[in-house]
C-alpha positions in Angstrom: -17.4 -41.8 -18.8 -16.0 -42.6 -15.3 -18.4 -44.1 -12.8 -19.5 -41.7 -10.1 -18.2 -42.8 -6.7 -20.2 -41.4 -3.8 -18.3 -39.6 -1.0 -17.8 -41.9 2.0 -17.0 -40.0 5.1 -14.6 -41.3 7.7 -15.9 -43.4 10.5 -15.8 -40.4 12.9 -18.3 -37.8 11.6 -16.8 -35.2 13.9 -13.4 -35.5 12.0 -15.1 -34.9 8.7 -16.8 -31.8 10.1 -13.5 -30.6 11.5 -11.8 -31.0 8.1 -14.6 -28.9 6.5 -14.2 -26.2 9.1 -10.4 -26.4 8.8 -10.7 -25.9 5.0 -13.0 -22.9 5.6 -10.4 -21.3 7.8 -7.7 -21.8 5.2 -10.0 -20.2 2.6 -10.5 -17.2 4.8 -6.7 -17.0 5.2 -6.2 -16.7 1.5 -5.8 -20.2 0.1 -7.9 -21.0 -3.0 -9.8 -24.0 -1.6 -13.1 -25.1 -3.1 -15.6 -27.9 -2.3 -13.7 -30.3 -4.6 -10.5 -30.0 -2.6 -12.4 -30.5 0.7 -13.9 -33.7 -0.7 -10.5 -34.9 -1.9 -9.0 -34.2 1.6 -11.7 -36.3 3.3 -11.2 -39.1 0.8 -7.4 -38.9 1.3 -7.7 -39.1 5.1 -10.0 -42.1 4.7 -7.7 -43.8 2.3 -4.3 -43.0 4.0 -5.4 -43.0 7.6 -2.9 -41.8 10.2 -1.3 -43.0 13.3 0.9 -39.9 14.0 0.1 -36.3 13.8 2.6 -35.6 11.0 1.0 -38.2 8.8 -2.3 -36.3 9.1 -0.5 -33.0 8.6 1.1 -34.0 5.3 -2.1 -35.7 4.0 -4.0 -32.4 4.3 -0.9 -30.5 3.1 -0.9 -32.5 -0.1 -4.6 -31.7 -0.7 -4.7 -28.0 0.2 -1.3 -26.5 -0.6 -0.1 -26.0 -4.2 2.0 -22.8 -3.9 5.2 -22.1 -1.9 3.9 -19.0 -0.2 0.9 -20.9 1.2 3.0 -23.3 3.3 3.5 -20.9 6.2 -0.2 -20.1 6.4 -1.2 -23.7 6.2 1.3 -24.7 9.0 0.1 -21.9 11.3 -3.6 -22.7 10.7 -3.0 -26.4 11.3 -1.0 -25.7 14.5 -3.8 -23.4 15.9 -6.7 -25.7 14.8 -5.4 -29.2 15.4 -2.5 -29.1 17.9 -2.8 -26.2 20.3 -5.5 -26.7 23.0 -5.4 -23.0 23.8 -5.6 -21.7 20.2 -8.1 -19.0 21.1 -5.7 -17.4 23.5 -2.9 -17.5 21.0 -5.1 -16.0 18.3 -6.1 -13.1 20.5 -2.4 -12.5 21.2 -1.7 -12.4 17.4 -4.4 -9.8 17.1 -2.6 -7.5 19.7 1.0 -7.3 18.5 1.6 -4.1 20.4 0.7 -5.7 23.7 2.7 -8.8 23.0 5.8 -6.8 22.0 7.7 -9.7 20.5 9.7 -9.2 17.3 9.4 -12.3 15.1 10.4 -13.2 11.7 8.3 -11.1 9.3 7.2 -13.9 7.0 6.1 -16.2 9.9 4.4 -13.2 11.7 2.4 -12.4 8.6 1.3 -16.1 8.2 0.3 -16.3 11.9 -1.6 -13.1 11.8 -3.5 -14.1 8.7 -4.2 -17.6 10.1 -5.4 -16.1 13.4 -7.7 -13.7 11.6 -9.2 -16.5 9.6 -9.8 -18.7 12.6 -11.3 -15.9 14.6 -13.7 -15.1 11.8 -14.6 -18.7 11.3 -14.7 -20.3 14.7 -15.6 -17.7 17.3 -19.1 -17.0 16.1 -19.9 -20.8 16.2 -19.1 -21.4 19.9 -22.2 -22.8 21.5 -23.8 -20.6 24.1 -23.8 -23.4 26.7 -20.0 -23.6 26.4 -19.4 -19.9 26.9 -18.3 -19.0 30.4 -19.4 -15.9 32.1 -16.6 -16.2 34.6 -13.2 -14.9 34.0 -11.2 -11.7 34.1 -12.6 -8.9 32.0 -9.9 -7.1 30.1 -10.4 -3.4 29.3 -8.1 -1.7 26.8 -8.2 2.1 26.7 -8.2 3.3 23.1 -7.9 7.0 23.9 -4.4 7.3 22.7 -4.5 4.6 20.1 -4.4 5.2 16.4 -7.4 4.6 14.2 -7.5 1.6 11.9 -6.9 3.7 8.8 -4.0 5.4 10.4 -2.4 2.1 11.3 -2.9 0.8 7.8 -1.3 3.8 6.2 2.0 3.0 7.8 1.7 -0.9 7.7 3.8 -2.8 5.3 1.8 -4.4 2.5 3.5 -7.7 3.0 2.6 -7.8 6.7 -1.1 -7.2 6.3 -3.7 -9.8 7.1 -6.5 -10.7 4.7 -9.0 -8.3 6.2 -6.3 -5.5 6.2 -5.5 -6.1 2.6 -9.2 -5.7 1.6 -9.5 -2.5 3.6 -6.2 -1.2 2.1 -7.5 -1.8 -1.4 -10.6 0.3 -0.6 -8.3 3.1 0.6 -6.2 2.9 -2.5 -9.2 3.1 -4.7 -10.0 6.6 -3.2 -6.4 7.9 -3.5 -5.5 10.5 -6.2 -2.3 11.4 -7.9 -2.6 15.0 -9.2 0.0 16.5 -11.5 0.7 20.1 -12.5 0.3 21.1 -16.2 3.4 21.7 -18.4 3.6 25.1 -20.2 3.7 24.7 -23.9 4.6 27.0 -26.8 1.1 27.1 -28.0 -1.1 29.8 -26.5 -4.7 30.5 -25.9 -6.6 33.8 -25.9 -6.8 35.7 -22.6 -8.1 39.1 -21.5 -4.9 39.7 -19.5 -1.7 38.0 -20.3 2.0 38.5 -20.2 2.4 38.0 -23.9 1.1 39.9 -26.8 -0.5 37.9 -29.6 1.0 39.7 -32.6 -0.6 37.6 -35.3 -4.1 38.0 -34.0 -3.5 41.8 -33.4 -2.4 42.3 -37.0 -5.3 40.2 -38.4 -7.8 42.4 -36.4 -6.1 45.6 -37.7 -6.4 44.4 -41.3 -10.1 44.0 -40.8 -10.3 47.7 -39.7 -8.4 49.0 -42.7 -5.0 48.8 -41.0 -6.0 50.7 -37.9 -5.0 49.0 -34.6 -7.8 49.5 -32.2 -6.9 46.8 -29.6 -4.0 44.5 -28.6 -4.8 40.8 -28.4 -3.1 38.9 -25.6 -2.5 35.2 -24.9 -1.3 32.9 -22.2 0.5 29.5 -22.6 -1.8 26.6 -23.2 -1.4 24.0 -20.5 -0.3 20.6 -21.6 -0.7 17.4 -19.5 2.0 14.8 -19.4 1.7 11.1 -19.7 2.2 8.7 -16.8 4.3 5.6 -17.7 4.5 2.9 -15.0 7.0 0.0 -15.1 6.0 -2.5 -12.3 8.1 -5.4 -11.3 6.0 -8.6 -10.8 8.7 -11.0 -9.8 8.4 -13.3 -6.8 10.0 -10.8 -4.3 7.7 -8.0 -5.5 4.4 -9.9 -5.8 2.5 -8.5 -2.9 3.7 -4.9 -3.5 3.0 -5.0 -7.2 -0.6 -6.1 -6.6 -1.3 -3.2 -4.3 0.5 -0.7 -6.6 -1.6 -1.9 -9.5 -4.8 -1.3 -7.5 -3.6 2.2 -6.9 -2.7 2.7 -10.6 -6.2 1.5 -11.6 -7.7 4.3 -9.5 -5.3 6.8 -11.1 -6.1 5.6 -14.7 -9.8 5.8 -14.2 -9.9 9.1 -12.3 -11.6 12.0 -14.2 -9.9 15.4 -14.1 -6.7 14.1 -12.6 -4.6 15.9 -15.2 -2.7 13.0 -16.8 -3.0 12.9 -20.6 -2.9 9.1 -20.5 -1.7 6.4 -18.1 0.4 3.6 -19.6 1.2 0.6 -17.5 3.8 -2.2 -18.1 4.7 -5.2 -16.0 8.0 -7.0 -16.1 9.7 -10.0 -14.6 11.4 -12.1 -17.2 9.7 -10.2 -20.0 7.8 -7.0 -20.6 4.0 -6.9 -20.8 1.7 -4.0 -21.8 -1.4 -4.0 -19.6 -2.6 -0.5 -20.4 -5.9 -1.6 -22.0 -6.7 -3.8 -19.0 -6.5 -0.9 -16.6 -9.2 0.9 -18.6 -11.7 -1.6 -17.4 -13.9 0.0 -14.7 -14.0 -3.1 -12.4 -10.7 -3.3 -10.7 -10.9 -7.1 -10.0 -11.7 -7.8 -13.7 -8.9 -5.5 -14.8 -6.3 -7.1 -12.6 -7.5 -10.6 -13.5 -7.1 -9.9 -17.2 -3.7 -8.3 -16.6 -2.5 -11.3 -14.6 -3.7 -13.7 -17.3 -1.7 -11.7 -19.9 1.5 -11.4 -17.8 2.7 -15.0 -17.8 5.8 -14.3 -15.8 4.0 -13.3 -12.6 5.9 -14.3 -9.4 8.8 -15.5 -11.6 12.4 -14.4 -12.0 13.7 -10.9 -12.7 15.6 -9.6 -15.8 15.3 -5.8 -15.4 18.0 -4.9 -17.9 16.5 -7.0 -20.7 12.9 -5.7 -20.0 14.1 -2.1 -20.0 15.8 -2.7 -23.3 12.6 -4.1 -24.7 10.7 -1.0 -23.5 13.3 1.5 -24.8 13.4 -0.2 -28.2 9.7 -1.0 -28.8 7.6 1.3 -26.6 9.6 4.4 -25.7 8.7 6.5 -28.7 5.1 5.5 -28.7 4.2 6.3 -25.1 6.8 8.7 -23.7 6.2 11.7 -25.9 7.3 15.0 -24.4 7.2 15.5 -20.7 6.3 11.9 -19.6 6.7 11.0 -16.0 8.0 7.5 -15.4 7.4 5.4 -12.3 9.7 2.5 -11.8 8.5 0.0 -9.1 11.1 -2.6 -8.4 13.5 -3.8 -5.7 16.5 -3.6 -8.2 17.6 -7.1 -7.5 18.9 -8.2 -10.9 21.4 -10.9 -11.8 22.0 -9.7 -15.4 24.9 -7.6 -16.6 24.9 -4.4 -14.5 26.7 -2.4 -17.2 23.9 -3.1 -19.7 21.3 -2.3 -17.0 23.0 1.1 -16.3 22.9 1.9 -20.1 19.2 1.1 -20.3 18.4 3.2 -17.2 20.4 6.1 -18.7 18.4 5.9 -21.9 15.1 5.7 -20.0 16.1 8.7 -17.9 17.0 10.8 -21.0 13.6 10.0 -22.6 11.5 11.0 -19.6 10.8 14.4 -18.0 11.1 12.8 -14.6 12.0 9.3 -13.5 10.9 8.2 -10.0 12.0 4.9 -8.5 9.8 3.3 -5.8 11.7 0.5 -3.9 10.1 -1.4 -1.0 13.5 -2.3 0.4 13.8 1.3 1.6 11.5 0.2 4.5 14.6 -1.1 6.2 16.5 1.5 8.2 19.8 -0.1 7.4 19.3 -0.3 3.7 22.4 0.3 1.6 23.0 0.2 -2.2 25.1 -3.0 -2.1 23.4 -5.0 -4.9 25.0 -4.5 -8.3 21.6 -3.8 -9.9 20.8 -1.0 -7.4 24.2 0.5 -7.8 23.8 0.6 -11.6 20.3 2.1 -11.5 20.5 4.7 -8.7 22.6 7.4 -10.6 20.0 7.6 -13.4 16.8 8.4 -11.4 15.5 11.8 -10.3 13.9 10.6 -7.1 14.4 7.4 -5.1 11.6 6.7 -2.6 10.0 3.9 -0.6 6.9 2.1 -1.9 5.8 -0.4 0.7 2.8 1.2 2.3 -0.2 3.5 1.7 1.7 6.3 3.3 4.6 6.1 0.9 2.2 6.1 -2.1 0.5 9.2 -0.7 3.9 10.9 -0.5 4.4 10.1 -4.2 2.1 13.0 -5.1 4.5 15.4 -3.4 7.5 13.9 -5.3 5.7 14.5 -8.6 4.7 18.0 -7.8 8.2 19.0 -6.6 10.8 18.4 -9.3 13.6 19.2 -6.9 12.7 16.4 -4.5 15.3 13.6 -4.8 13.9 11.5 -2.0 16.6 9.2 -0.6 18.9 9.4 -3.7 21.4 11.9 -2.3 21.9 10.0 0.9 22.4 6.7 -0.9 24.6 8.2 -3.6 27.0 9.3 -0.9 27.2 5.7 0.3 28.2 4.4 -3.1 
């Protein structure tokens, strides 16, 4: 058993405290940092030392960053916390992008916004009262014509949301509904007034009366509810969108009286994974945690054609049934054979009552079907719509209730 080595703080206690506060800000910004990593960071700074700023940066980077998408957030929090003497002013400017009016790179902007939100939450409440200045210019912003927070979140891209905005968006998604209209079936049910005459029941009643027909029985078609089948891309380019869509699907799967016979959910990246039973869990965090543990290809590559072949061969007859509505959530960026992808999409289209494709790339005004995967998939869908915000998911209900709604398909088909 290894001998326990007590933690020896650096010679400057203030530096150790700042490292602890810095780690807390990173945790608020979304990095999974626990007490163990904080202790390792303090020991690493003590052991390595630093004479230049970049040495200190890479020492903490090695302790706190273990995923590629966390590099931008770490760099922004480090710059605001350790390097910029006016970080509070910069953070306030990040919180008011409309006033600043500067168009930046979207990935860096999302990292800065999340970093600023974390530092504001962590540092501003701890400013001592004796250091606060009553002097200065008081800024008043009129909110008469501004949108509410929920209205802004409805149109905000999932990938550009801060940590607090993502949490609020998840609460909004949990309240959303996806109603569907019933499908008329050949089977009927008794009715007082109906367009069809129930000949069999009328004759049976007449036989009980000695052959005398005293009344005419009528019936109406019995409603039949379709299945909802969801195929969600969880590759690296779709990671943030797929997480939010799965939150929405959990609410749909656990909604009572929504009309769906059953909701089947599948994730795919380099392989297909059935997560239907996990969505049945009432707690959304536990459900998505179990689904993520089963889907080993999360944030990996994309092989859409092979995954669709696996679904058509192994699952189509089990879950599709008659009248199933299929939601395909992917950006369509596939490097496999486009001809094979087109054949699998055609088979999926023929097996479903309605195939709706949600693509977050439609958020760009200049989007065009130039990728080979998108060109192979587009002709075989009934509706092609965006899926990058809460507003686009709300519009999905209209697309399901209106079978003649093609979305953006006709416009993009003309560009092929």
